[in-house]
Phi, psi and omega in degrees: 000124180292133181288150175292139172278167178300321179293322180292319178298314180299319179291322177305308181288326179302317181290317179296321181290328178295326179286332179222080185300331180244088182288135179206158178290153176270353176287140179266134182206168183249320185207178182304324180294313181292329174296313179304314179297315181298320180290322175299319180291335186281352178299125181055035177212163179271154176299321180298319178295321178294318182295338177285332185266329190285332180305315180293322179294313184287337175294327180269329187214099178246014175221160178302321180296316180293323180294318180295320179293329180296322176090153185298319183298316181290319178299314180300321179296319183289336183248016187294345177281353182260141179302145180059035187297329180293312178297318181294321177297319178296318180293321181297318177294318181294318180289328176296316178297318182293321178298320180290312187284328186245345186227018177064024178081008180251155179277126180299153182254016178229148187297316184301316181289319179301322183289351175277348181282143180302132177081003183250118176250190184299317181298311180300315180300318180296321178297314181298315180298321182287308188281315184279325189240004173071020179278146185279051179273156179236106181274123183260110174256192182297325180293312182291325176300317179293313182297317180300319181279317185291315180286331182092005181290328177205073181292148178189154182276345180227159176304322180296319179297319178294317178302311181295324177295318178295318179298326183287325187260339185287125178300146185306321184290347180252355189295321183295324181268352188304315181305313184291315180299318183289318182291321180289326176295318178291327183286323189246341182238301182274060186288157188298306188280320182214093179297143183269066186301324182298336180252005183288130181290340183241022184300325182284345176266335186293142182266001184298128186271355182237049183299141174284151186240159173299160180305127177091350180259123180300140179306324180297327182289316180292326178295317180295320179297319180293321180297327184273335190297322184305326181295333183265329192262340181293137180292155176292151184283104180226087181068226182290140183262090178093152181286152173290144181292000000 
């Protein structure tokens, strides 16, 4: 698989950013604590499913103290529509207690400390750092792992490898929004079972060899067209390549 050039990477992000100029998470939250809870709940669940359960939960408990006072049984009841709700309810109470006892009730602003909280792994920590605190982290979930490998922009055998690859190639001006652009692209266009290549903004840059085609067009034709397109469509190199998001 031919590696992306710097110009191709910049153009890749320029197009994704043009489609969503204001990148943001689809999870609903009130403050850094409720964001942390929402991301913990989103593990092996959809954002839409989490958003159906959290309004009632956050109305009652939008701080670690209120969550701890609510109790595990009540929290579990409120999130029972979400997968693994018992384990997640236990983790939410445990992390709330830990935030109070060890961090003064505030959400830590560094990855290492966040990862010590129950139910919080690297991906969750990266989302919180990016969305709540504006840090240029790239959280790799199943969608971003697929996009990184399928397009060829940052192939890797593990989520960490893809994350490090994305961090290495993504221009600084796109790093803060990269997570959102990539995850939404994977969720709605570069889908797992049948990517929607005919409407993909970056299809001509993508290295995927089995692109889906418009009705009546043989897959081999769209693949050949995509392979040839970058030479024609990339802008000439004139200073900065694309506007900052």
